[in-house]
N, C-alpha and C positions, 0 to 999 in steps of 0.2 A: 686806347678806348675800343678800337675794333676788336682787339683780342678779348677784352673784358666782356663785350657784348656777345661775342662768339661762345665764350665760356658759360655765360648765363643761359644762352639758348640750349646748349648741350645738356646742362643740368635740368632745365625744364623738360626737355624730350625724354631724359632718362626717368624722371619722376613719372611722366605719363606712362611709359613703358611698364614701370613697376606697378602702378595702379591697375593697369589692364591685367597683369599677371596675378595680382591680388584678387581681382574680381573673378578670374577664372578659377582660382583655388577655392575661394569662397562659394562658388557655385557648384563645385563638385562635392561628392559625398565623402566623408571621412571613412576610415576603415571600419569603425563601429557600425556606422549607418549601412555600409555595404554589406555587413554580415548579418543585418537584422532581416526578419521575415515576419509577415503577418501569419496568423494561426492558420489561415486557409491555404497557404502555399504548401504544396506537396512536392516532395523530392521525387522526380520521375526518371531523371537521367536522360531525358530526350533533348537533342541538340536544339530543337526549335522552340524551347521554353524561355530563351533569354528575353523575348519581348515582354512576356507575361510577368517575368521576375521583376524587370525594370518598372513595369507598371505598378506591381505590389510594393516596391520601394517608395514610389512617389506617393502612394496613399499611406505609407507608414506613419508620417508625421500627423496626418489628420486622424488616423485611427487612435494614435496615442493620446491626442488631445481629447478625443471622445471618451476614451477609457478613463482618463483622469477626471472628467467631469462626472462619469458614472460612480467613480469611487466617492467623490465628494457628496454625491446625493444618496450613497448607501444603497445603490441599486444592484440587484443580483439577477443575472440571467440564469434561470434554472437549467441545469444540465449543459452549460456552456463549457465546450471542451477546453478551450484555450485560456479560460480565465478572463479577467477584465482589466488587466494591467498593461502597461505599456510594453511594446514588443521587445523582446530580447532574442539573442541567438537561439534558433530553434534546435531542440534535441530530436534524435532520430531513433526509432525502435523498429526492429524487424519483428513481426509477429507472423509465425508460420501456422496459420490455421487457428490462432487463438481467438476465441470468441466469435468465430464465424458461425453462421446458422448451419451447423452440421447435424442437426438433430431431426431433420425431416419434418419441421413444422410442429413438433410436439410440444414445444414450448407455448405459454400462453402469449396473447398479443402484446402484453406489456414487455415480455422478455425479448420477443422479436423486434420490437421497436428499439429496444436497447442495443441489440446487435446491429440493426440496420443503420443506426446513427454511426456506429463505428466503421461499418463498411463504407459508408459514404466519405469517411474522412481518410480512407486508405487509397493509395495510388495502386495502378495495376500490378506493380512489381512488388508490392508488400511493404514499401517504406511509408512511414507515416510521420508527418511533422506534429509533434506531440508536446511541445512546451515552448516557453519563452525565455527559459533560464539558460545559463551556460551549458554547453553540450557535454555529454559523457560518452562513454564508449557505446556504440550501437549494441543492443542486447538481442540475442536469438534465443527464443524460448521454444523449445521443440515440444509441440503439442500433438503431433500427428498420431501418437500412440494412445491418446486419451480415449479414443472410441473403444478400445479393448476393456476399459474400466466399466463400460456399460453392459458388458456381456453377462449372461447368467453365471452363477458360481462355478459351474463345471468349466466354463471357458476362461476363468481367471488364472493368472500366474502370479505367485507371491514370492516374496524374498525368503531366504532360509530363516529359521529360528535363531535367536541370539546365541552366542557361544555359552556353553554350560559353565565356563569359568567365571562368569559374572554373577555376583551375589545379589539376588533380588529378594532376598528374605528380609523382612523388616525386623529390627532389633526391638527389645523391650523398651529401650529409651525412645526409639522412633515412634513406637505405638503410643507412648505416653506423652509425646511432645510433637505436635503438628509441625513446628518450625524445623525440628531435626528431620522429620519425614520429608518436608519439601526440600530441604537442602540435600537429602539423599537423592531425590529425583534430579536435582541439578547435576550431581555427580554422575548420575546414570545416563544423562543426556549425551550419548556418544556421538550423536548426529549434529550436535551444535556446531555452527560455523565459527571460524576464527577470524577476527577483525584483521584486515590488511592481507590476509591470505585468501579468504573466500569472498570478501566483499570489502568496499570502502565507502564510508559515509562522510559527509561534511555537515557538522552541526550548525554551521553559521553563527549568527549572533543570538544572544539571549534577549528575553523580554518578560514583562509581567502579563498576566492573564489578561488584564483588561486593555492592554495595548493592542491597537488594531494595525498598526503599520507592519509590513513585511520586513523581517530582519534577516531573511535568508536571500543571498544573491543567486544562489543555484538550488539544485535539487538536494534532498537529503541523501539519497544513494547516488554515488558517483559511478560504481560498477558493481556487478555481482557475477561471480563465476558461473557460467551457463551449465557447468556440470551439476550444479545444485539442483537443477530441474530434472536431472536423471536419477536422483535418489528417490527411491519408491515412495516413501511416506510424504516427501515434499511434492512430488509429482501428482500423487492421488489427491492431496490436500488442495493443490491449485485447481485440479479438474472440477472441484466442487463450487468454486467461487462464483461461477456464472450461472448457477441453478436458481438464482433469486432475483426478484424485483426489489431494488433498494428502497423504494418508497414504502414507508410505513403505512399500513391500512389497505394495501392491495393483496387480495387473496392469492396465496401461493398454490401452484398446481404442480405437484411433484409426479413426474412420470415414473413408469416402472424401471426405465433405464436409469434415471436419476436415483431411484431407491437402491438400485444395484451398486451404483457408484458409492452411496453411503455405506452400504454393508461392506463393500470391498475395501474401503478406506479403514473402517474399524477392524477389519481382518488383518490389513497390512500393518497397522500400528500395534495390533495385539501380539505381534512377533517381536516387539522391541522391549528393551529393558525397563523404560519408564512404565509401560502399561502392565507388564508382568508384576512389577513391584506394587503398583496400584491395586491389582486384583488380590494379591496376597495380603496387602494391608487391610483392604475393606473386608475380605472374607474372614481374616483373623479377628475382626471386630464384630462379626456377625452381621454386616450391612448388606452384603451380596451373597448370592449362592456360591458354594465351593466348586460349582460346575463352570468350567471356563466358557463353554458355549452359551450358557445362560447369561453370564456376565457380559459377553459380547453383545447379546440382544439388549441387555439393560443399557449398555453404553450407546447403542444405536438409538434407542428410544429417548434417552436423556437428551442427546445432543440434536436429533433430527426431527422428533415428533413436533408437528405443528401446533401452535396455540394462538389465541387472540392477543393482539396488542393494538391500542389506539382505537378501540371500539369495534374492530373487525375480527371475525374468527378465522382461524387457520391462515393467519397472514405472517406469522413470524415463528422462529425457532431459536434455540440457544445458539446453534452454530451460526445461523444468519446474523443474529444480533451481535455476538461477541466478535466473530471473525471477519464477516463481510461488512457489516455495518448497515444502518437504516437512516433514512431521512425523515424526520418528523415534519408533517405538513400542518399541524395544528398551530395557528398563530404564526409567529415568525419561525421560518424554517431553521432547523438545526440538525447536525449529525449526532446520532446516538450509536453506541457500540463502536465497532470498527477499531479493535485493539490488536490487530495482527500485522506483523511487519512485512509478511509476504504479500498480503493483500495491499499494503501501502506501496510496496515496491512496484507491483504490477499496475496499480492504478496510476502511480506517478510516472511510470515509463509510457503510459498512454496519454498523459496530459490531463487526467481527471483530477489528480491530486496536486495541490500547490502547497508545498512546505513553506511555512512562514516563520520559522525559528523555534528554538527550544525555550521552555519556561524556566526561569531562574530557579535553581534549587533553593531549598529552605535554608540551607546552611552555606555560609560563605566558603569559598575555596573548593567547592565541589563541582566546578564547571565541567560539563561533559566534553568529550573529545572523540576522535574517530575510533578509540578503543572501547568506548562505553557501550554496554549492552542493555542498559535500562534508561530509556529516554522519556522525558515528559516534554511534549511538543504541542505546537499549534499548527493547523493546516486548514485548507479548504478542500472540499470534496465536491466537485461539480458546482463550484461557485458558492457552497453552503459551508458556513464556518464550524469547525470543531475547536472551541477556544482552548481546550486542555485535554490531553490524552497521554496516558503513559503506555509505553510499548516495550516489550522485551525483544531486543533485535538479535537475530541470528539463531535463536532457539529453534528446536525442531517442533513440528506439529504434535508429535507424540508427547513431548514434554509439556506443552501447554494444555493439551487435553487431560493429561494425568494430573498436573498441578491443580487446574481449576476443578476438576472432578473431586479430587481429594478434599479441597476446601469446602466444596459444596456439601459433601456428605459428612464430613468430620468437624468442620470449622463453624464459625458464626458469620455474621456480616462483615466483621473486621477480623482479619488474621494477620497478626504481626509475625512474619517469618523471615528467615535468612536464606537467600539464594546466592550461593557462592559469596562474592565480596558485597552483595547488595542487600541492605535491609529494606524489606518490602511489606507493604500491607496489601494483601489480596482481598479486594472488596468484592462481597458476593451478595447478590440480591436474588430473592427467590420469588417464583410465581407458583405458589403452592408446592407441588413436588417437582417443579421444573426450575431450570436455571433462567432467571429473568435477565441477569447480567453478571458478569464476573470479569475482574480486570486488576492489573497491578497499579499501585500507587507508590511512587518512590518516596522513602521515609527520610531522605536527606538531600 
């Protein structure tokens, strides 16, 4: 009997010990919780930040509950950098001078406000906690040479002209068929990136347009080769993206330096095969002058001249709407324009874009993957929804400018064309003699 009692006591003591151990484990954070961060945590590398990080983790649960309540109520914080969803592992991006106020105060107050918000979110060493989705490779975007693009024409350095062996003469068949002409532009896009070699995307899961839940566990772009930003047309294109206030209805003020950036971008792309083909195509049809310098001025005016939108004069341009994007403030906020993959990449890297999945294709069996270069997607930009948007991924700036200009001058509102393996409708809306909007729509 004594032995039996002793055995029961041992078992009871063992159970108590196990319960204590279990309480200890349940009170500790699991690996996922330890890796999470609130949007305001900045990676500084300082050794004395441990206390602050622990405090941020303790608040993470309450923040997540608050964010879920916001989603239920449909509330959107305007220009909220980190979004309003539960915290995930933060991404990091290195921005070396990107969108800092390096223009000597020449931007209007709205632009300076935009830049100041970004500066507040950066740590002293240039690292920024910019998202809540699974991390990707930290991205370094060299922007220190962009100031050269603001110099007068005499101080600019441009790439060499394209090789003479490339045929940029439009054929009779191409002159008679806009689809063949657009497909020729696709073939002439020598600067187009190669999926898996120059960048990698993760399309996530699909959804229908009306579905509001986020179907993407991570970002759309997993990584992008930093050499891409050393390509002259890519680099000059990206330098233009911070010249605008994204709120529709705010008057734009274009400085003389920004005007020089615009002219320099047109000069740079005018040395490429797609733009040379566009010039020969339009001049052969008598649409533009046969003088190449006149053609460049026409291109600058078409894409960068300001016009009114949303009841305010001089508040928009073809370039701003199509490539940068605008936010409508009339009634319920919504994103309009924003059809460029480079702008998407940079805004996603800074945490302003929240990719939410691709839109199911019209035909079954056409599910996009990491190799797909025509995507129909849904995303939020600064907390404002873009319910459906088609984007050509990896194409060069000169290709998109040439494609959209060709459809504006030669096509109609709907332009059914072939771009390599993709049947596409280039939708084109006009504001008189200006481009109101132009963008691709996947036909499958």
